[in-house]
C-alpha positions as CSV (number, residue, x, y, z in Angstrom):
1,X,16.6,25.5,23.8
2,X,16.0,22.4,21.8
3,X,12.3,21.3,21.1
4,X,10.9,18.4,23.2
5,X,8.3,16.0,21.3
6,X,5.8,15.2,24.0
7,X,3.3,13.0,22.2
8,X,2.5,11.3,18.9
9,X,-0.7,10.1,17.5
10,X,-1.4,8.5,14.4
11,X,-4.4,6.9,12.4
12,X,-5.7,5.5,9.1
13,X,-9.2,5.1,7.6
14,X,-11.3,2.2,8.7
15,X,-11.1,0.1,5.8
16,X,-8.2,-1.1,3.7
17,X,-7.5,-2.6,0.1
18,X,-5.3,-5.5,-0.4
19,X,-2.4,-5.7,-2.9
20,X,-4.7,-8.2,-5.2
21,X,-7.7,-5.8,-5.1
22,X,-5.2,-2.8,-5.9
23,X,-4.1,-4.7,-8.9
24,X,-7.7,-5.5,-10.1
25,X,-8.2,-1.7,-9.5
26,X,-5.2,-0.8,-11.4
27,X,-6.5,-3.0,-14.5
28,X,-10.1,-1.3,-14.6
29,X,-8.9,2.4,-14.3
30,X,-5.8,2.2,-16.5
31,X,-8.3,1.1,-19.6
32,X,-5.3,-1.6,-20.1
33,X,-6.2,-4.7,-22.5
34,X,-6.1,-8.2,-20.6
35,X,-2.5,-8.7,-21.7
36,X,-1.2,-6.1,-19.7
37,X,-2.8,-7.5,-16.3
38,X,0.6,-9.4,-15.7
39,X,2.4,-6.1,-15.9
40,X,0.1,-4.4,-13.6
41,X,0.2,-7.3,-11.1
42,X,4.1,-7.1,-11.1
43,X,4.0,-3.1,-10.5
44,X,1.7,-3.8,-7.6
45,X,4.3,-6.4,-6.1
46,X,7.3,-4.5,-6.4
47,X,5.7,-1.4,-4.7
48,X,6.5,-3.1,-1.4
49,X,2.8,-2.3,-0.2
50,X,0.8,-5.1,1.2
51,X,-2.4,-3.4,2.1
52,X,-3.6,0.4,2.2
53,X,-6.3,2.3,3.7
54,X,-8.7,4.7,1.9
55,X,-11.6,6.7,2.9
56,X,-13.3,5.9,-0.3
57,X,-13.7,2.3,0.6
58,X,-17.3,1.5,1.6
59,X,-17.2,-2.0,2.8
60,X,-14.7,-4.1,5.0
61,X,-15.3,-7.3,3.4
62,X,-13.1,-8.2,0.5
63,X,-15.4,-9.0,-2.8
64,X,-14.6,-10.4,-6.1
65,X,-15.1,-7.0,-7.5
66,X,-13.1,-4.3,-5.9
67,X,-15.6,-1.7,-7.6
68,X,-18.2,-2.6,-5.4
69,X,-16.2,-1.4,-2.3
70,X,-14.9,1.6,-3.9
71,X,-17.6,2.9,-6.3
72,X,-16.1,6.4,-6.4
73,X,-14.0,5.2,-9.3
74,X,-16.4,4.0,-11.9
75,X,-16.1,4.3,-15.6
76,X,-15.4,8.1,-15.7
77,X,-12.7,9.7,-14.0
78,X,-13.9,12.2,-11.2
79,X,-13.3,15.7,-11.5
80,X,-11.0,17.4,-9.3
81,X,-14.0,19.4,-7.7
82,X,-15.6,15.9,-6.8
83,X,-12.2,14.7,-5.3
84,X,-11.9,17.7,-3.2
85,X,-15.6,17.4,-2.0
86,X,-14.4,14.1,-0.6
87,X,-11.6,15.6,1.0
88,X,-13.6,18.0,2.8
89,X,-15.9,15.4,4.0
90,X,-13.2,13.0,5.3
91,X,-10.2,15.1,6.3
92,X,-11.7,16.4,9.5
93,X,-12.4,13.2,11.4
94,X,-9.0,11.9,10.7
95,X,-7.2,15.2,12.1
96,X,-9.5,15.3,15.2
97,X,-8.6,11.4,16.0
98,X,-4.7,12.0,15.6
99,X,-4.9,15.2,17.6
100,X,-6.7,13.8,20.3
101,X,-4.3,10.7,20.3
102,X,-1.2,12.9,20.3
103,X,-2.8,15.1,23.2
104,X,-3.6,12.1,25.4
105,X,0.0,10.8,24.6
106,X,1.5,13.9,26.0
107,X,-0.8,14.2,29.1
108,X,-1.8,17.8,28.0
109,X,-5.2,19.6,27.9
110,X,-6.1,21.2,24.4
111,X,-6.1,24.5,26.0
112,X,-2.6,24.2,26.6
113,X,-1.9,24.5,22.8
114,X,-0.6,28.1,21.7
115,X,0.4,27.1,18.0
116,X,-1.4,25.0,15.4
117,X,0.6,23.8,12.6
118,X,-1.3,21.8,9.7
119,X,0.3,20.0,6.9
120,X,-1.6,18.8,3.8
121,X,-0.8,18.4,-0.1
122,X,-3.9,16.2,-1.2
123,X,-6.8,18.7,-0.7
124,X,-7.6,22.3,-0.3
125,X,-10.4,24.2,1.6
126,X,-10.8,27.5,3.5
127,X,-11.5,27.2,6.5
128,X,-9.9,24.0,6.5
129,X,-9.4,21.0,9.2
130,X,-7.6,23.3,11.2
131,X,-10.9,25.2,12.3
132,X,-12.5,21.7,13.0
133,X,-9.5,21.3,15.5
134,X,-10.0,24.5,17.1
135,X,-13.7,24.3,17.5
136,X,-13.8,20.5,18.3
137,X,-11.0,19.6,20.5
138,X,-11.5,22.4,21.6
139,X,-8.3,24.8,21.4
140,X,-8.3,28.2,22.6
141,X,-9.5,30.4,19.7
142,X,-6.5,32.6,20.0
143,X,-4.1,29.9,19.0
144,X,-1.8,30.8,16.3
145,X,-2.4,28.8,13.0
146,X,0.3,27.9,10.2
147,X,-0.5,25.8,7.3
148,X,2.2,24.0,5.4
149,X,0.7,23.3,2.1
150,X,1.6,21.3,-1.1
151,X,5.1,20.4,-0.1
152,X,4.6,16.4,-0.6
153,X,6.1,13.9,1.2
154,X,8.3,15.8,3.6
155,X,5.8,18.2,4.6
156,X,5.7,17.0,8.3
157,X,9.4,17.8,8.4
158,X,8.8,21.3,7.1
159,X,6.0,21.4,9.7
160,X,8.4,20.4,12.5
161,X,10.9,23.2,11.4
162,X,8.1,25.6,11.9
163,X,7.1,24.3,15.1
164,X,10.6,24.2,16.4
165,X,11.0,27.9,15.5
166,X,8.0,28.8,17.5
167,X,9.1,27.0,20.5
168,X,12.8,28.2,20.3
169,X,11.4,31.8,19.8
170,X,9.1,31.5,22.9
171,X,9.7,29.1,25.9
172,X,6.0,29.1,26.8
173,X,4.8,27.8,23.3
174,X,3.1,24.6,23.0
175,X,2.7,23.4,19.4
176,X,0.2,20.9,17.9
177,X,1.2,19.7,14.5
178,X,-1.3,17.7,12.6
179,X,-0.6,16.0,8.9
180,X,-3.5,14.7,7.0
181,X,-3.0,13.0,3.6
182,X,-5.9,11.3,1.5
183,X,-3.9,10.2,-1.4
184,X,-6.4,7.8,-2.7
185,X,-8.5,10.8,-3.9
186,X,-6.0,11.3,-6.8
187,X,-5.6,7.9,-8.5
188,X,-5.0,8.5,-12.2
189,X,-7.1,7.1,-15.1
190,X,-5.3,5.9,-18.3
191,X,-2.0,4.2,-19.0
192,X,1.1,6.1,-18.0
193,X,3.9,4.3,-16.3
194,X,4.8,7.1,-13.8
195,X,1.3,7.3,-12.7
196,X,0.8,3.5,-12.5
197,X,3.6,3.3,-10.0
198,X,1.9,6.2,-8.0
199,X,-1.3,4.7,-8.1
200,X,0.4,1.5,-6.5
201,X,2.1,3.2,-3.7
202,X,0.0,5.9,-2.1
203,X,-2.5,5.8,0.7
204,X,-4.5,7.7,3.2
205,X,-3.5,8.6,6.7
206,X,-2.9,11.0,9.3
207,X,-0.2,11.9,12.1
208,X,0.1,14.6,14.8
209,X,2.5,15.5,17.7
210,X,2.5,17.9,20.5
211,X,6.1,19.7,21.2
212,X,7.0,22.3,23.7
213,X,10.1,23.5,25.4
214,X,12.0,21.2,27.8
215,X,10.5,23.1,30.7
216,X,7.3,21.6,29.8
217,X,8.1,18.0,29.9
218,X,6.6,15.6,32.6
219,X,7.2,12.7,30.3
220,X,4.6,11.3,27.8
221,X,1.9,9.1,29.0
222,X,3.6,5.9,27.5
223,X,6.7,6.4,29.8
224,X,9.3,6.5,27.0
225,X,11.8,9.3,27.3
226,X,10.6,12.4,25.3
227,X,12.4,13.2,22.1
228,X,14.1,16.4,21.4
229,X,14.7,18.0,18.0
230,X,18.2,18.8,17.9
231,X,18.4,20.3,14.2
232,X,17.0,20.3,10.7
233,X,18.4,20.7,7.2
234,X,17.2,21.0,3.6
235,X,18.9,20.8,0.2
236,X,17.6,21.1,-3.3
237,X,19.4,18.5,-5.6
238,X,20.6,20.4,-8.9
239,X,19.0,19.6,-12.1
240,X,16.4,17.4,-10.7
241,X,13.3,19.6,-11.0
242,X,11.8,17.3,-13.7
243,X,12.1,14.2,-11.8
244,X,9.3,14.5,-9.2
245,X,6.1,16.9,-9.3
246,X,2.9,17.3,-7.8
247,X,0.5,19.4,-9.9
248,X,-3.3,20.2,-10.0
249,X,-5.0,19.0,-13.0
250,X,-8.7,18.6,-14.1
251,X,-9.0,15.4,-12.8
252,X,-7.2,15.3,-9.7
253,X,-3.7,16.0,-8.4
254,X,-1.1,14.5,-10.8
255,X,2.4,12.9,-9.6
256,X,5.3,13.0,-11.8
257,X,7.6,10.2,-10.3
258,X,10.8,9.4,-12.6
259,X,12.4,6.2,-12.3
260,X,15.7,8.2,-12.3
261,X,14.9,9.5,-8.7
262,X,16.6,6.6,-6.5
263,X,19.7,6.9,-8.5
264,X,19.7,10.7,-8.1
265,X,19.3,10.5,-4.3
266,X,22.0,7.7,-4.3
267,X,24.4,10.0,-6.1
268,X,24.0,13.2,-4.1
269,X,22.5,12.4,-0.7
270,X,25.7,11.2,1.1
271,X,28.0,14.1,0.6
272,X,25.3,16.5,1.9
273,X,24.2,14.2,4.6
274,X,27.8,14.0,6.0
275,X,28.3,17.5,6.0
276,X,25.0,18.4,7.7
277,X,25.7,15.9,10.5
278,X,29.2,16.8,11.0
279,X,28.0,20.4,11.6
280,X,25.8,19.0,14.5
281,X,28.7,16.9,16.0
282,X,27.3,13.8,14.3
283,X,28.4,11.1,11.6
284,X,26.9,8.6,9.6
285,X,28.3,6.0,12.2
286,X,27.0,7.8,15.3
287,X,23.3,7.7,14.0
288,X,21.4,5.0,16.3
289,X,18.3,4.8,14.1
290,X,16.8,6.0,10.9
291,X,13.4,7.3,9.9
292,X,13.3,7.2,6.2
293,X,10.4,8.1,4.2
294,X,9.5,5.2,2.2
295,X,8.9,6.6,-1.2
296,X,9.0,3.2,-2.6
297,X,11.4,0.2,-2.1
298,X,14.0,1.5,-4.6
299,X,14.3,4.8,-2.8
300,X,14.8,2.9,0.7
301,X,17.4,0.7,-1.1
302,X,19.2,3.8,-2.5
303,X,19.4,5.5,0.7
304,X,20.5,2.3,2.3
305,X,23.3,1.9,-0.4
306,X,24.5,5.4,-0.2
307,X,24.5,5.7,3.5
308,X,25.7,2.2,4.0
309,X,22.6,0.9,6.2
310,X,22.0,-2.7,6.9
311,X,18.7,-4.0,6.4
312,X,17.6,-3.8,9.8
313,X,18.1,-0.1,9.9
314,X,15.6,0.5,7.1
315,X,13.0,-2.1,8.3
316,X,11.0,0.4,10.5
317,X,10.5,2.3,7.3
318,X,10.0,-0.7,5.1
319,X,7.5,-2.1,7.5
320,X,5.1,1.0,7.5
321,X,5.5,0.8,3.6
322,X,4.1,-2.8,3.9
323,X,1.5,-2.2,6.3
324,X,0.3,1.4,5.3
325,X,1.6,2.4,2.1
326,X,3.0,5.9,1.2
327,X,0.9,8.3,3.0
328,X,2.9,11.2,1.9
329,X,3.6,13.8,4.8
330,X,2.3,11.6,7.9
331,X,4.3,8.7,7.0
332,X,7.2,10.0,9.0
333,X,5.2,10.3,12.0
334,X,4.2,6.6,11.9
335,X,8.0,5.8,11.6
336,X,8.9,8.0,14.7
337,X,6.0,6.5,16.6
338,X,7.2,3.1,15.7
339,X,10.9,3.8,16.7
340,X,9.9,5.3,20.0
341,X,7.6,2.4,20.9
342,X,10.7,0.1,20.0
343,X,13.1,2.5,22.3
344,X,15.1,2.6,19.3
345,X,18.7,3.7,19.9
346,X,19.3,7.6,19.5
347,X,20.0,9.8,18.0
348,X,17.6,9.4,15.2
349,X,17.8,10.9,11.6
350,X,14.6,11.6,9.9
351,X,14.8,12.1,6.1
352,X,12.1,12.5,3.4
353,X,12.0,13.6,-0.2
354,X,9.7,15.6,-2.2
355,X,9.5,17.6,-5.5
356,X,12.2,19.6,-6.4
357,X,14.2,17.2,-6.1
358,X,14.4,18.1,-2.4
359,X,15.9,16.5,0.5
360,X,14.5,17.3,4.2
361,X,16.1,16.1,7.5
362,X,15.6,16.2,11.1
363,X,18.1,15.2,13.8
364,X,16.4,13.9,17.1
365,X,17.7,12.5,20.3
């Protein structure tokens, strides 16, 4: 019995930072001399990100000095403890906002939820924002909770697999999945090319969905036919463990993002993807739309090349990258919401990549 997605909700923090402001911030916290400013600006332009949202921004008005808008990043790199305290203060409001939107889209009352799946890799606290969801939506205190933690950009697809397992095991289950990431808390100080790229890409955002067995379906409030999750898949690319990592350090969480990631994906993705789709009666040619996690423009280009996709097929992902940046795990939910609003041809494949180097996939129709 395939799981059906009844509603989706997404949200970002109130204030945003432009690409120009982001370049000015990069110049400041990298400690680079003026002659490197052109290189930093080029990294920002090549990121594919026009604007990003952050919980750290304290003003809506663009100013000559970005540090007046984001004073959290001053002369000294904040400690991990300082960054986590900001996470604790800001994760709950976003989680509540997207959960309410997903429930409203599904047309369901909070008390209908039997299982809660939360996803996050940018902050840790116990109790976490799952408790806020239970107490403030409110959900039934007997709701069964599962947290998918520290899995990186593909975390929402891992969460979707968990939700699907609950629904397929219990036809009466109704799952709320909520992914919250505050990536801007972990900007890196100093001159490290891999971390400079990460600083240019990542942003804050949250997404949620509500899912249940088909018997629950009355159609989402939007009137768009509901999505069914038809399958999921995962593969570890051999010999790639040093290409992408996400670790906890003294001054925030640190990303390792090798320039070899796109070529590694291009070399290994297609054979696995063809086998995985074939087992589900599909092929690359039969897929109507693609929700590709935009880890960056080069990753999108690598997937497009290896799967022989035309620019229009990756545009939903590229548009989310331009307008919001890479929000880690919730990003896929933004793309799914966009595809659904456009009544994009089905079936869909959602793909995301994370530390490992790991590929996660979902088939929806």
